[in-house]
All heavy atoms as a GROMACS GRO file, in nm:
protein
  650
    1MET      N    1  12.637  10.953   9.434
    1MET     CA    2  12.764  10.941   9.499
    1MET      C    3  12.824  11.079   9.517
    1MET      O    4  12.759  11.178   9.495
    1MET     CB    5  12.854  10.851   9.417
    1MET     CG    6  12.928  10.756   9.503
    1MET     SD    7  13.007  10.634   9.399
    1MET     CE    8  13.087  10.550   9.526
    2HIS      N    9  12.940  11.095   9.540
    2HIS     CA   10  13.014  11.217   9.572
    2HIS      C   11  12.950  11.344   9.517
    2HIS      O   12  12.968  11.381   9.403
    2HIS     CB   13  13.158  11.205   9.519
    2HIS     CG   14  13.225  11.081   9.568
    2HIS    ND1   15  13.268  11.067   9.697
    2HIS    CD2   16  13.253  10.964   9.506
    2HIS    CE1   17  13.322  10.947   9.713
    2HIS    NE2   18  13.313  10.882   9.597
    3GLY      N   19  12.874  11.410   9.604
    3GLY     CA   20  12.816  11.538   9.566
    3GLY      C   21  12.688  11.528   9.485
    3GLY      O   22  12.632  11.629   9.445
    4VAL      N   23  12.639  11.409   9.459
    4VAL     CA   24  12.517  11.392   9.382
    4VAL      C   25  12.402  11.373   9.480
    4VAL      O   26  12.406  11.285   9.564
    4VAL     CB   27  12.527  11.270   9.288
    4VAL    CG1   28  12.396  11.248   9.213
    4VAL    CG2   29  12.642  11.287   9.190
    5ARG      N   30  12.303  11.459   9.466
    5ARG     CA   31  12.188  11.448   9.554
    5ARG      C   32  12.101  11.331   9.514
    5ARG      O   33  12.082  11.304   9.397
    5ARG     CB   34  12.106  11.576   9.546
    5ARG     CG   35  12.178  11.694   9.606
    5ARG     CD   36  12.099  11.819   9.595
    5ARG     NE   37  11.966  11.802   9.653
    5ARG     CZ   38  11.872  11.892   9.651
    5ARG    NH1   39  11.893  12.006   9.589
    5ARG    NH2   40  11.755  11.871   9.706
    6ARG      N   41  12.052  11.263   9.614
    6ARG     CA   42  11.965  11.150   9.590
    6ARG      C   43  11.827  11.183   9.644
    6ARG      O   44  11.810  11.270   9.725
    6ARG     CB   45  12.017  11.025   9.660
    6ARG     CG   46  12.147  10.978   9.603
    6ARG     CD   47  12.190  10.854   9.674
    6ARG     NE   48  12.320  10.816   9.623
    6ARG     CZ   49  12.354  10.693   9.598
    6ARG    NH1   50  12.271  10.596   9.622
    6ARG    NH2   51  12.473  10.666   9.550
    7GLY      N   52  11.733  11.108   9.601
    7GLY     CA   53  11.598  11.126   9.652
    7GLY      C   54  11.502  11.165   9.542
    7GLY      O   55  11.535  11.169   9.424
    8LEU      N   56  11.384  11.195   9.587
    8LEU     CA   57  11.277  11.228   9.495
    8LEU      C   58  11.297  11.369   9.441
    8LEU      O   59  11.314  11.463   9.516
    8LEU     CB   60  11.143  11.219   9.569
    8LEU     CG   61  11.018  11.236   9.487
    8LEU    CD1   62  11.008  11.129   9.379
    8LEU    CD2   63  10.897  11.228   9.578
    9ARG      N   64  11.294  11.382   9.313
    9ARG     CA   65  11.307  11.513   9.249
    9ARG      C   66  11.174  11.550   9.188
    9ARG      O   67  11.117  11.476   9.109
    9ARG     CB   68  11.415  11.510   9.144
    9ARG     CG   69  11.552  11.485   9.204
    9ARG     CD   70  11.660  11.500   9.100
    9ARG     NE   71  11.789  11.480   9.164
    9ARG     CZ   72  11.884  11.403   9.117
    9ARG    NH1   73  11.867  11.341   9.003
    9ARG    NH2   74  11.997  11.390   9.182
   10MET      N   75  11.125  11.666   9.227
   10MET     CA   76  10.996  11.712   9.176
   10MET      C   77  11.013  11.848   9.111
   10MET      O   78  11.093  11.928   9.155
   10MET     CB   79  10.897  11.730   9.292
   10MET     CG   80  10.852  11.609   9.361
   10MET     SD   81  10.722  11.658   9.477
   10MET     CE   82  10.721  11.521   9.584
   11SER      N   83  10.932  11.868   9.012
   11SER     CA   84  10.927  12.001   8.953
   11SER      C   85  10.852  12.092   9.049
   11SER      O   86  10.787  12.047   9.143
   11SER     CB   87  10.858  11.997   8.817
   11SER     OG   88  10.721  11.969   8.834
   12GLU      N   89  10.858  12.220   9.024
   12GLU     CA   90  10.789  12.316   9.111
   12GLU      C   91  10.638  12.291   9.112
   12GLU      O   92  10.575  12.298   9.218
   12GLU     CB   93  10.820  12.459   9.066
   12GLU     CG   94  10.768  12.565   9.158
   12GLU     CD   95  10.828  12.564   9.296
   12GLU    OE1   96  10.943  12.515   9.314
   12GLU    OE2   97  10.760  12.610   9.389
   13SER      N   98  10.581  12.261   8.997
   13SER     CA   99  10.436  12.237   8.992
   13SER      C  100  10.399  12.108   9.066
   13SER      O  101  10.295  12.104   9.133
   13SER     CB  102  10.388  12.230   8.847
   13SER     OG  103  10.448  12.122   8.779
   14GLN      N  104  10.483  12.006   9.056
   14GLN     CA  105  10.457  11.881   9.130
   14GLN      C  106  10.465  11.905   9.280
   14GLN      O  107  10.387  11.850   9.357
   14GLN     CB  108  10.556  11.773   9.089
   14GLN     CG  109  10.535  11.719   8.951
   14GLN     CD  110  10.646  11.624   8.910
   14GLN    OE1  111  10.763  11.644   8.944
   14GLN    NE2  112  10.609  11.521   8.835
   15ARG      N  113  10.562  11.986   9.321
   15ARG     CA  114  10.578  12.015   9.463
   15ARG      C  115  10.457  12.091   9.516
   15ARG      O  116  10.404  12.060   9.622
   15ARG     CB  117  10.706  12.098   9.486
   15ARG     CG  118  10.742  12.116   9.633
   15ARG     CD  119  10.868  12.198   9.648
   15ARG     NE  120  10.848  12.338   9.618
   15ARG     CZ  121  10.787  12.424   9.700
   15ARG    NH1  122  10.741  12.385   9.815
   15ARG    NH2  123  10.774  12.552   9.666
   16LYS      N  124  10.409  12.190   9.440
   16LYS     CA  125  10.292  12.267   9.481
   16LYS      C  126  10.169  12.178   9.489
   16LYS      O  127  10.087  12.192   9.580
   16LYS     CB  128  10.268  12.382   9.384
   16LYS     CG  129  10.365  12.496   9.402
   16LYS     CD  130  10.336  12.609   9.306
   16LYS     CE  131  10.438  12.722   9.324
   16LYS     NZ  132  10.412  12.833   9.232
   17GLU      N  133  10.155  12.087   9.394
   17GLU     CA  134  10.042  11.995   9.395
   17GLU      C  135  10.047  11.903   9.517
   17GLU      O  136   9.945  11.878   9.581
   17GLU     CB  137  10.042  11.912   9.266
   17GLU     CG  138   9.923  11.822   9.250
   17GLU     CD  139   9.925  11.746   9.119
   17GLU    OE1  140   9.965  11.804   9.017
   17GLU    OE2  141   9.885  11.628   9.122
   18ALA      N  142  10.165  11.853   9.549
   18ALA     CA  143  10.181  11.766   9.666
   18ALA      C  144  10.151  11.841   9.795
   18ALA      O  145  10.086  11.788   9.886
   18ALA     CB  146  10.323  11.709   9.670
   19LEU      N  147  10.195  11.966   9.805
   19LEU     CA  148  10.167  12.047   9.923
   19LEU      C  149  10.017  12.075   9.936
   19LEU      O  150   9.962  12.071  10.047
   19LEU     CB  151  10.244  12.178   9.919
   19LEU     CG  152  10.395  12.167   9.945
   19LEU    CD1  153  10.462  12.302   9.922
   19LEU    CD2  154  10.422  12.117  10.085
   20ALA      N  155   9.951  12.102   9.825
   20ALA     CA  156   9.806  12.126   9.828
   20ALA      C  157   9.731  12.000   9.872
   20ALA      O  158   9.635  12.008   9.950
   20ALA     CB  159   9.758  12.171   9.691
   21LYS      N  160   9.777  11.886   9.825
   21LYS     CA  161   9.716  11.759   9.862
   21LYS      C  162   9.733  11.733  10.012
   21LYS      O  163   9.637  11.692  10.079
   21LYS     CB  164   9.782  11.647   9.781
   21LYS     CG  165   9.720  11.512   9.798
   21LYS     CD  166   9.790  11.413   9.705
   21LYS     CE  167   9.739  11.274   9.720
   21LYS     NZ  168   9.806  11.179   9.632
   22CYS      N  169   9.850  11.760  10.065
   22CYS     CA  170   9.875  11.744  10.208
   22CYS      C  171   9.789  11.839  10.290
   22CYS      O  172   9.735  11.801  10.394
   22CYS     CB  173  10.023  11.768  10.240
   22CYS     SG  174  10.131  11.637  10.186
   23LYS      N  175   9.775  11.961  10.243
   23LYS     CA  176   9.695  12.060  10.314
   23LYS      C  177   9.548  12.017  10.317
   23LYS      O  178   9.482  12.027  10.420
   23LYS     CB  179   9.709  12.197  10.249
   23LYS     CG  180   9.639  12.307  10.324
   23LYS     CD  181   9.663  12.442  10.262
   23LYS     CE  182   9.591  12.549  10.344
   23LYS     NZ  183   9.608  12.681  10.290
   24ARG      N  184   9.496  11.970  10.203
   24ARG     CA  185   9.359  11.921  10.196
   24ARG      C  186   9.336  11.805  10.293
   24ARG      O  187   9.236  11.800  10.364
   24ARG     CB  188   9.327  11.874  10.054
   24ARG     CG  189   9.238  11.963   9.976
   24ARG     CD  190   9.189  11.902   9.844
   24ARG     NE  191   9.268  11.796   9.785
   24ARG     CZ  192   9.364  11.813   9.695
   24ARG    NH1  193   9.396  11.933   9.654
   24ARG    NH2  194   9.428  11.710   9.646
   25PHE      N  195   9.433  11.712  10.296
   25PHE     CA  196   9.423  11.597  10.386
   25PHE      C  197   9.420  11.644  10.532
   25PHE      O  198   9.338  11.598  10.611
   25PHE     CB  199   9.540  11.501  10.364
   25PHE     CG  200   9.541  11.385  10.458
   25PHE    CD1  201   9.454  11.279  10.440
   25PHE    CD2  202   9.627  11.381  10.566
   25PHE    CE1  203   9.453  11.171  10.528
   25PHE    CE2  204   9.628  11.275  10.654
   25PHE     CZ  205   9.540  11.169  10.634
   26GLN      N  206   9.507  11.736  10.565
   26GLN     CA  207   9.513  11.786  10.702
   26GLN      C  208   9.384  11.859  10.740
   26GLN      O  209   9.330  11.838  10.849
   26GLN     CB  210   9.632  11.880  10.718
   26GLN     CG  211   9.655  11.924  10.860
   26GLN     CD  212   9.780  12.008  10.874
   26GLN    OE1  213   9.827  12.068  10.776
   26GLN    NE2  214   9.835  12.013  10.993
   27GLU      N  215   9.332  11.941  10.651
   27GLU     CA  216   9.206  12.012  10.678
   27GLU      C  217   9.090  11.916  10.695
   27GLU      O  218   9.007  11.931  10.786
   27GLU     CB  219   9.177  12.111  10.566
   27GLU     CG  220   9.268  12.230  10.564
   27GLU     CD  221   9.254  12.316  10.439
   27GLU    OE1  222   9.183  12.274  10.345
   27GLU    OE2  223   9.314  12.424  10.435
   28ASN      N  224   9.081  11.815  10.608
   28ASN     CA  225   8.974  11.716  10.618
   28ASN      C  226   8.986  11.636  10.747
   28ASN      O  227   8.885  11.607  10.812
   28ASN     CB  228   8.975  11.622  10.498
   28ASN     CG  229   8.924  11.687  10.372
   28ASN    OD1  230   8.853  11.787  10.377
   28ASN    ND2  231   8.962  11.633  10.258
   29THR      N  232   9.107  11.601  10.784
   29THR     CA  233   9.129  11.525  10.908
   29THR      C  234   9.089  11.607  11.029
   29THR      O  235   9.022  11.557  11.120
   29THR     CB  236   9.277  11.482  10.919
   29THR    OG1  237   9.310  11.401  10.805
   29THR    CG2  238   9.301  11.402  11.044
   30GLU      N  239   9.128  11.735  11.032
   30GLU     CA  240   9.092  11.821  11.144
   30GLU      C  241   8.940  11.838  11.154
   30GLU      O  242   8.884  11.833  11.263
   30GLU     CB  243   9.161  11.956  11.131
   30GLU     CG  244   9.310  11.950  11.159
   30GLU     CD  245   9.383  12.080  11.129
   30GLU    OE1  246   9.318  12.179  11.089
   30GLU    OE2  247   9.505  12.081  11.145
   31ALA      N  248   8.874  11.858  11.041
   31ALA     CA  249   8.728  11.873  11.040
   31ALA      C  250   8.660  11.745  11.088
   31ALA      O  251   8.565  11.750  11.166
   31ALA     CB  252   8.680  11.909  10.900
   32LEU      N  253   8.711  11.631  11.044
   32LEU     CA  254   8.656  11.502  11.085
   32LEU      C  255   8.670  11.481  11.235
   32LEU      O  256   8.574  11.443  11.303
   32LEU     CB  257   8.726  11.389  11.008
   32LEU     CG  258   8.681  11.247  11.038
   32LEU    CD1  259   8.535  11.229  11.001
   32LEU    CD2  260   8.768  11.149  10.962
   33MET      N  261   8.787  11.509  11.289
   33MET     CA  262   8.810  11.489  11.432
   33MET      C  263   8.727  11.586  11.516
   33MET      O  264   8.676  11.549  11.622
   33MET     CB  265   8.959  11.502  11.464
   33MET     CG  266   9.045  11.399  11.390
   33MET     SD  267   8.985  11.229  11.401
   33MET     CE  268   9.033  11.190  11.566
   34LYS      N  269   8.712  11.708  11.469
   34LYS     CA  270   8.631  11.807  11.541
   34LYS      C  271   8.486  11.760  11.548
   34LYS      O  272   8.422  11.767  11.653
   34LYS     CB  273   8.640  11.943  11.472
   34LYS     CG  274   8.559  12.050  11.540
   34LYS     CD  275   8.569  12.182  11.466
   34LYS     CE  276   8.481  12.286  11.535
   34LYS     NZ  277   8.470  12.408  11.458
   35ARG      N  278   8.434  11.714  11.436
   35ARG     CA  279   8.295  11.668  11.433
   35ARG      C  280   8.276  11.543  11.517
   35ARG      O  281   8.171  11.522  11.576
   35ARG     CB  282   8.251  11.646  11.290
   35ARG     CG  283   8.241  11.779  11.218
   35ARG     CD  284   8.174  11.770  11.089
   35ARG     NE  285   8.152  11.908  11.043
   35ARG     CZ  286   8.131  11.939  10.919
   35ARG    NH1  287   8.126  11.847  10.828
   35ARG    NH2  288   8.112  12.065  10.886
   36ARG      N  289   8.378  11.459  11.524
   36ARG     CA  290   8.368  11.340  11.608
   36ARG      C  291   8.362  11.381  11.755
   36ARG      O  292   8.286  11.325  11.833
   36ARG     CB  293   8.484  11.246  11.584
   36ARG     CG  294   8.465  11.117  11.664
   36ARG     CD  295   8.574  11.021  11.642
   36ARG     NE  296   8.534  10.890  11.694
   36ARG     CZ  297   8.619  10.797  11.726
   36ARG    NH1  298   8.747  10.817  11.710
   36ARG    NH2  299   8.577  10.682  11.773
   37GLU      N  300   8.444  11.478  11.794
   37GLU     CA  301   8.443  11.526  11.932
   37GLU      C  302   8.305  11.582  11.969
   37GLU      O  303   8.261  11.570  12.083
   37GLU     CB  304   8.548  11.634  11.952
   37GLU     CG  305   8.690  11.583  11.959
   37GLU     CD  306   8.793  11.694  11.969
   37GLU    OE1  307   8.753  11.811  11.992
   37GLU    OE2  308   8.912  11.664  11.956
   38GLU      N  309   8.240  11.644  11.872
   38GLU     CA  310   8.107  11.701  11.894
   38GLU      C  311   7.998  11.594  11.891
   38GLU      O  312   7.882  11.623  11.921
   38GLU     CB  313   8.077  11.808  11.788
   38GLU     CG  314   8.168  11.928  11.797
   38GLU     CD  315   8.155  12.022  11.679
   38GLU    OE1  316   8.085  11.987  11.581
   38GLU    OE2  317   8.216  12.131  11.683
   39GLY      N  318   8.035  11.473  11.853
   39GLY     CA  319   7.938  11.363  11.849
   39GLY      C  320   7.853  11.361  11.724
   39GLY      O  321   7.751  11.292  11.719
   40GLU      N  322   7.893  11.434  11.622
   40GLU     CA  323   7.816  11.441  11.498
   40GLU      C  324   7.845  11.321  11.410
   40GLU      O  325   7.960  11.289  11.380
   40GLU     CB  326   7.851  11.569  11.422
   40GLU     CG  327   7.776  11.584  11.292
   40GLU     CD  328   7.819  11.706  11.214
   40GLU    OE1  329   7.880  11.797  11.271
   40GLU    OE2  330   7.792  11.707  11.092
   41LEU      N  331   7.739  11.253  11.371
   41LEU     CA  332   7.749  11.145  11.273
   41LEU      C  333   7.646  11.175  11.164
   41LEU      O  334   7.528  11.147  11.180
   41LEU     CB  335   7.721  11.009  11.338
   41LEU     CG  336   7.829  10.956  11.432
   41LEU    CD1  337   7.782  10.828  11.499
   41LEU    CD2  338   7.959  10.933  11.358
   42SER      N  339   7.692  11.234  11.057
   42SER     CA  340   7.601  11.277  10.951
   42SER      C  341   7.659  11.239  10.815
   42SER      O  342   7.769  11.184  10.806
   42SER     CB  343   7.583  11.429  10.957
   42SER     OG  344   7.706  11.494  10.933
   43GLU      N  345   7.585  11.272  10.712
   43GLU     CA  346   7.632  11.247  10.575
   43GLU      C  347   7.762  11.323  10.548
   43GLU      O  348   7.850  11.274  10.478
   43GLU     CB  349   7.522  11.289  10.476
   43GLU     CG  350   7.555  11.257  10.332
   43GLU     CD  351   7.552  11.108  10.302
   43GLU    OE1  352   7.478  11.034  10.370
   43GLU    OE2  353   7.624  11.065  10.210
   44THR      N  354   7.774  11.441  10.606
   44THR     CA  355   7.897  11.520  10.589
   44THR      C  356   8.016  11.448  10.648
   44THR      O  357   8.124  11.444  10.588
   44THR     CB  358   7.881  11.658  10.658
   44THR    OG1  359   7.767  11.723  10.604
   44THR    CG2  360   8.004  11.744  10.636
   45VAL      N  361   7.999  11.388  10.765
   45VAL     CA  362   8.106  11.312  10.829
   45VAL      C  363   8.142  11.192  10.742
   45VAL      O  364   8.260  11.160  10.724
   45VAL     CB  365   8.065  11.269  10.971
   45VAL    CG1  366   8.166  11.173  11.030
   45VAL    CG2  367   8.048  11.391  11.060
   46PHE      N  368   8.041  11.127  10.686
   46PHE     CA  369   8.066  11.012  10.599
   46PHE      C  370   8.149  11.054  10.477
   46PHE      O  371   8.244  10.985  10.438
   46PHE     CB  372   7.933  10.951  10.554
   46PHE     CG  373   7.947  10.822  10.480
   46PHE    CD1  374   7.973  10.704  10.547
   46PHE    CD2  375   7.933  10.818  10.342
   46PHE    CE1  376   7.987  10.584  10.478
   46PHE    CE2  377   7.946  10.701  10.273
   46PHE     CZ  378   7.973  10.583  10.341
   47LYS      N  379   8.115  11.169  10.419
   47LYS     CA  380   8.191  11.218  10.304
   47LYS      C  381   8.334  11.255  10.342
   47LYS      O  382   8.428  11.232  10.266
   47LYS     CB  383   8.119  11.337  10.241
   47LYS     CG  384   7.993  11.298  10.169
   47LYS     CD  385   7.921  11.416  10.110
   47LYS     CE  386   7.792  11.372  10.044
   47LYS     NZ  387   7.715  11.484   9.992
   48LEU      N  388   8.351  11.312  10.462
   48LEU     CA  389   8.487  11.344  10.508
   48LEU      C  390   8.569  11.216  10.525
   48LEU      O  391   8.687  11.214  10.490
   48LEU     CB  392   8.482  11.421  10.640
   48LEU     CG  393   8.450  11.569  10.632
   48LEU    CD1  394   8.426  11.626  10.771
   48LEU    CD2  395   8.561  11.645  10.562
   49THR      N  396   8.507  11.111  10.579
   49THR     CA  397   8.582  10.985  10.592
   49THR      C  398   8.622  10.930  10.456
   49THR      O  399   8.731  10.877  10.440
   49THR     CB  400   8.503  10.878  10.670
   49THR    OG1  401   8.382  10.847  10.600
   49THR    CG2  402   8.474  10.920  10.812
   50THR      N  403   8.534  10.948  10.358
   50THR     CA  404   8.566  10.903  10.222
   50THR      C  405   8.689  10.975  10.169
   50THR      O  406   8.782  10.913  10.116
   50THR     CB  407   8.446  10.926  10.128
   50THR    OG1  408   8.333  10.854  10.178
   50THR    CG2  409   8.478  10.880   9.987
   51ASP      N  410   8.691  11.108  10.186
   51ASP     CA  411   8.804  11.187  10.137
   51ASP      C  412   8.934  11.151  10.210
   51ASP      O  413   9.039  11.136  10.147
   51ASP     CB  414   8.776  11.337  10.155
   51ASP     CG  415   8.662  11.386  10.069
   51ASP    OD1  416   8.628  11.317   9.970
   51ASP    OD2  417   8.605  11.492  10.100
   52VAL      N  418   8.925  11.136  10.341
   52VAL     CA  419   9.043  11.104  10.420
   52VAL      C  420   9.096  10.965  10.385
   52VAL      O  421   9.216  10.946  10.366
   52VAL     CB  422   9.012  11.116  10.571
   52VAL    CG1  423   9.123  11.055  10.655
   52VAL    CG2  424   8.990  11.260  10.610
   53LEU      N  425   9.007  10.868  10.375
   53LEU     CA  426   9.049  10.731  10.347
   53LEU      C  427   9.099  10.714  10.204
   53LEU      O  428   9.182  10.627  10.178
   53LEU     CB  429   8.936  10.633  10.376
   53LEU     CG  430   8.902  10.620  10.525
   53LEU    CD1  431   8.773  10.542  10.542
   53LEU    CD2  432   9.017  10.556  10.600
   54PHE      N  433   9.053  10.798  10.113
   54PHE     CA  434   9.104  10.793   9.977
   54PHE      C  435   9.253  10.828   9.975
   54PHE      O  436   9.330  10.773   9.897
   54PHE     CB  437   9.024  10.888   9.888
   54PHE     CG  438   9.064  10.882   9.744
   54PHE    CD1  439   9.032  10.774   9.666
   54PHE    CD2  440   9.136  10.986   9.687
   54PHE    CE1  441   9.070  10.768   9.532
   54PHE    CE2  442   9.176  10.982   9.554
   54PHE     CZ  443   9.142  10.872   9.477
   55GLU      N  444   9.292  10.920  10.063
   55GLU     CA  445   9.432  10.963  10.070
   55GLU      C  446   9.517  10.871  10.158
   55GLU      O  447   9.636  10.856  10.136
   55GLU     CB  448   9.441  11.107  10.123
   55GLU     CG  449   9.375  11.208  10.034
   55GLU     CD  450   9.436  11.215   9.895
   55GLU    OE1  451   9.558  11.193   9.881
   55GLU    OE2  452   9.362  11.243   9.799
   56ASN      N  453   9.455  10.816  10.263
   56ASN     CA  454   9.530  10.729  10.355
   56ASN      C  455   9.438  10.620  10.406
   56ASN      O  456   9.368  10.638  10.507
   56ASN     CB  457   9.587  10.811  10.472
   56ASN     CG  458   9.667  10.727  10.568
   56ASN    OD1  459   9.690  10.608  10.545
   56ASN    ND2  460   9.710  10.787  10.677
   57ALA      N  461   9.440  10.506  10.341
   57ALA     CA  462   9.350  10.396  10.375
   57ALA      C  463   9.384  10.330  10.508
   57ALA      O  464   9.305  10.254  10.561
   57ALA     CB  465   9.353  10.291  10.264
   58GLU      N  466   9.499  10.360  10.566
   58GLU     CA  467   9.540  10.301  10.693
   58GLU      C  468   9.504  10.389  10.812
   58GLU      O  469   9.553  10.367  10.923
   58GLU     CB  470   9.689  10.271  10.691
   58GLU     CG  471   9.724  10.166  10.589
   58GLU     CD  472   9.872  10.131  10.588
   58GLU    OE1  473   9.944  10.173  10.681
   58GLU    OE2  474   9.914  10.063  10.495
   59PHE      N  475   9.418  10.486  10.793
   59PHE     CA  476   9.376  10.575  10.901
   59PHE      C  477   9.257  10.508  10.971
   59PHE      O  478   9.141  10.531  10.940
   59PHE     CB  479   9.337  10.711  10.842
   59PHE     CG  480   9.313  10.820  10.942
   59PHE    CD1  481   9.335  10.802  11.076
   59PHE    CD2  482   9.269  10.942  10.899
   59PHE    CE1  483   9.312  10.903  11.167
   59PHE    CE2  484   9.246  11.045  10.988
   59PHE     CZ  485   9.267  11.024  11.122
   60TYR      N  486   9.287  10.424  11.070
   60TYR     CA  487   9.187  10.338  11.131
   60TYR      C  488   9.080  10.415  11.208
   60TYR      O  489   8.966  10.369  11.217
   60TYR     CB  490   9.255  10.233  11.221
   60TYR     CG  491   9.343  10.142  11.140
   60TYR    CD1  492   9.481  10.148  11.150
   60TYR    CD2  493   9.286  10.052  11.049
   60TYR    CE1  494   9.562  10.066  11.073
   60TYR    CE2  495   9.366   9.970  10.971
   60TYR     CZ  496   9.504   9.977  10.984
   60TYR     OH  497   9.582   9.896  10.908
   61THR      N  498   9.113  10.530  11.261
   61THR     CA  499   9.013  10.611  11.329
   61THR      C  500   8.903  10.652  11.232
   61THR      O  501   8.785  10.650  11.266
   61THR     CB  502   9.078  10.736  11.393
   61THR    OG1  503   9.179  10.693  11.484
   61THR    CG2  504   8.976  10.820  11.466
   62ALA      N  505   8.940  10.686  11.110
   62ALA     CA  506   8.841  10.722  11.008
   62ALA      C  507   8.753  10.603  10.975
   62ALA      O  508   8.632  10.618  10.956
   62ALA     CB  509   8.910  10.775  10.883
   63TRP      N  510   8.811  10.483  10.969
   63TRP     CA  511   8.731  10.363  10.945
   63TRP      C  512   8.632  10.341  11.058
   63TRP      O  513   8.516  10.304  11.035
   63TRP     CB  514   8.818  10.239  10.929
   63TRP     CG  515   8.886  10.228  10.796
   63TRP    CD1  516   9.019  10.240  10.772
   63TRP    CD2  517   8.825  10.203  10.670
   63TRP    NE1  518   9.044  10.224  10.638
   63TRP    CE2  519   8.927  10.202  10.573
   63TRP    CE3  520   8.693  10.183  10.630
   63TRP    CZ2  521   8.901  10.181  10.438
   63TRP    CZ3  522   8.667  10.162  10.495
   63TRP    CH2  523   8.771  10.160  10.401
   64ASN      N  524   8.675  10.365  11.182
   64ASN     CA  525   8.585  10.347  11.296
   64ASN      C  526   8.471  10.449  11.295
   64ASN      O  527   8.357  10.415  11.326
   64ASN     CB  528   8.664  10.356  11.427
   64ASN     CG  529   8.748  10.234  11.451
   64ASN    OD1  530   8.713  10.124  11.409
   64ASN    ND2  531   8.860  10.252  11.517
   65ILE      N  532   8.501  10.572  11.260
   65ILE     CA  533   8.397  10.675  11.250
   65ILE      C  534   8.297  10.635  11.142
   65ILE      O  535   8.175  10.648  11.160
   65ILE     CB  536   8.459  10.813  11.221
   65ILE    CG1  537   8.544  10.858  11.340
   65ILE    CG2  538   8.350  10.916  11.189
   65ILE    CD1  539   8.631  10.980  11.312
   66ARG      N  540   8.348  10.587  11.032
   66ARG     CA  541   8.262  10.543  10.921
   66ARG      C  542   8.172  10.428  10.965
   66ARG      O  543   8.053  10.426  10.935
   66ARG     CB  544   8.352  10.501  10.805
   66ARG     CG  545   8.283  10.479  10.676
   66ARG     CD  546   8.390  10.446  10.571
   66ARG     NE  547   8.335  10.427  10.442
   66ARG     CZ  548   8.321  10.521  10.350
   66ARG    NH1  549   8.363  10.643  10.375
   66ARG    NH2  550   8.268  10.495  10.234
   67ARG      N  551   8.229  10.334  11.040
   67ARG     CA  552   8.152  10.220  11.091
   67ARG      C  553   8.042  10.268  11.186
   67ARG      O  554   7.927  10.222  11.179
   67ARG     CB  555   8.244  10.122  11.164
   67ARG     CG  556   8.172  10.002  11.223
   67ARG     CD  557   8.269   9.910  11.297
   67ARG     NE  558   8.355   9.978  11.391
   67ARG     CZ  559   8.321  10.013  11.516
   67ARG    NH1  560   8.200   9.985  11.561
   67ARG    NH2  561   8.407  10.073  11.595
   68GLU      N  562   8.075  10.363  11.274
   68GLU     CA  563   7.976  10.418  11.367
   68GLU      C  564   7.860  10.483  11.291
   68GLU      O  565   7.745  10.466  11.329
   68GLU     CB  566   8.041  10.521  11.459
   68GLU     CG  567   8.138  10.461  11.558
   68GLU     CD  568   8.222  10.567  11.630
   68GLU    OE1  569   8.197  10.688  11.611
   68GLU    OE2  570   8.313  10.528  11.706
   69TYR      N  571   7.892  10.555  11.184
   69TYR     CA  572   7.788  10.619  11.103
   69TYR      C  573   7.698  10.513  11.039
   69TYR      O  574   7.574  10.526  11.042
   69TYR     CB  575   7.851  10.707  10.994
   69TYR     CG  576   7.750  10.758  10.895
   69TYR    CD1  577   7.667  10.864  10.928
   69TYR    CD2  578   7.735  10.697  10.771
   69TYR    CE1  579   7.571  10.909  10.838
   69TYR    CE2  580   7.641  10.742  10.681
   69TYR     CZ  581   7.559  10.848  10.714
   69TYR     OH  582   7.465  10.893  10.625
   70VAL      N  583   7.756  10.409  10.982
   70VAL     CA  584   7.677  10.306  10.917
   70VAL      C  585   7.588  10.234  11.018
   70VAL      O  586   7.469  10.209  10.992
   70VAL     CB  587   7.769  10.206  10.843
   70VAL    CG1  588   7.692  10.085  10.795
   70VAL    CG2  589   7.839  10.275  10.726
   71MET      N  590   7.644  10.204  11.134
   71MET     CA  591   7.563  10.136  11.237
   71MET      C  592   7.448  10.226  11.284
   71MET      O  593   7.335  10.177  11.304
   71MET     CB  594   7.653  10.096  11.354
   71MET     CG  595   7.748   9.984  11.318
   71MET     SD  596   7.861   9.940  11.450
   71MET     CE  597   7.748   9.870  11.567
   72GLN      N  598   7.473  10.354  11.301
   72GLN     CA  599   7.368  10.448  11.341
   72GLN      C  600   7.260  10.456  11.233
   72GLN      O  601   7.142  10.458  11.264
   72GLN     CB  602   7.426  10.586  11.368
   72GLN     CG  603   7.321  10.686  11.409
   72GLN     CD  604   7.373  10.828  11.411
   72GLN    OE1  605   7.460  10.864  11.333
   72GLN    NE2  606   7.320  10.908  11.501
   73SER      N  607   7.302  10.460  11.109
   73SER     CA  608   7.206  10.469  10.997
   73SER      C  609   7.116  10.345  10.994
   73SER      O  610   6.996  10.355  10.967
   73SER     CB  611   7.279  10.482  10.865
   73SER     OG  612   7.351  10.601  10.862
   74ARG      N  613   7.173  10.229  11.020
   74ARG     CA  614   7.093  10.105  11.020
   74ARG      C  615   6.993  10.104  11.135
   74ARG      O  616   6.883  10.054  11.121
   74ARG     CB  617   7.184   9.984  11.030
   74ARG     CG  618   7.255   9.953  10.902
   74ARG     CD  619   7.328   9.823  10.912
   74ARG     NE  620   7.388   9.789  10.785
   74ARG     CZ  621   7.460   9.682  10.767
   74ARG    NH1  622   7.485   9.601  10.867
   74ARG    NH2  623   7.510   9.658  10.648
   75GLU      N  624   7.034  10.158  11.250
   75GLU     CA  625   6.944  10.161  11.365
   75GLU      C  626   6.826  10.253  11.340
   75GLU      O  627   6.715  10.227  11.388
   75GLU     CB  628   7.019  10.207  11.490
   75GLU     CG  629   7.115  10.104  11.544
   75GLU     CD  630   7.196  10.156  11.661
   75GLU    OE1  631   7.175  10.271  11.705
   75GLU    OE2  632   7.283  10.081  11.709
   76GLU      N  633   6.847  10.362  11.265
   76GLU     CA  634   6.741  10.457  11.237
   76GLU      C  635   6.638  10.403  11.139
   76GLU      O  636   6.527  10.453  11.132
   76GLU     CB  637   6.801  10.589  11.185
   76GLU     CG  638   6.877  10.664  11.292
   76GLU     CD  639   6.945  10.789  11.238
   76GLU    OE1  640   6.938  10.813  11.115
   76GLU    OE2  641   7.005  10.862  11.317
   77GLU      N  642   6.675  10.304  11.061
   77GLU     CA  643   6.583  10.249  10.960
   77GLU      C  644   6.483  10.161  11.021
   77GLU      O  645   6.432  10.116  11.094
   77GLU     CB  646   6.660  10.168  10.855
   77GLU     CG  647   6.742  10.256  10.767
   77GLU     CD  648   6.822  10.177  10.665
   77GLU    OE1  649   6.818  10.053  10.664
   77GLU    OE2  650   6.890  10.240  10.585
   0.00000   0.00000   0.00000
């Protein structure tokens, strides 16, 4: 109330950890999208989808890329 800040309060170490986590997610997402544009479906792409989906399970593009990789792997067998 009057002059009292509301919201999430983090210590400096928690804030740094959260920023590092966001940066990792952003870097993994950018790498995943770049490789998809190049048409690469490899074990590396599968691992990137794992990392991205661990942080945000509602990232449906990552699920689709993962599905494409699995379907390609089955066709190769």
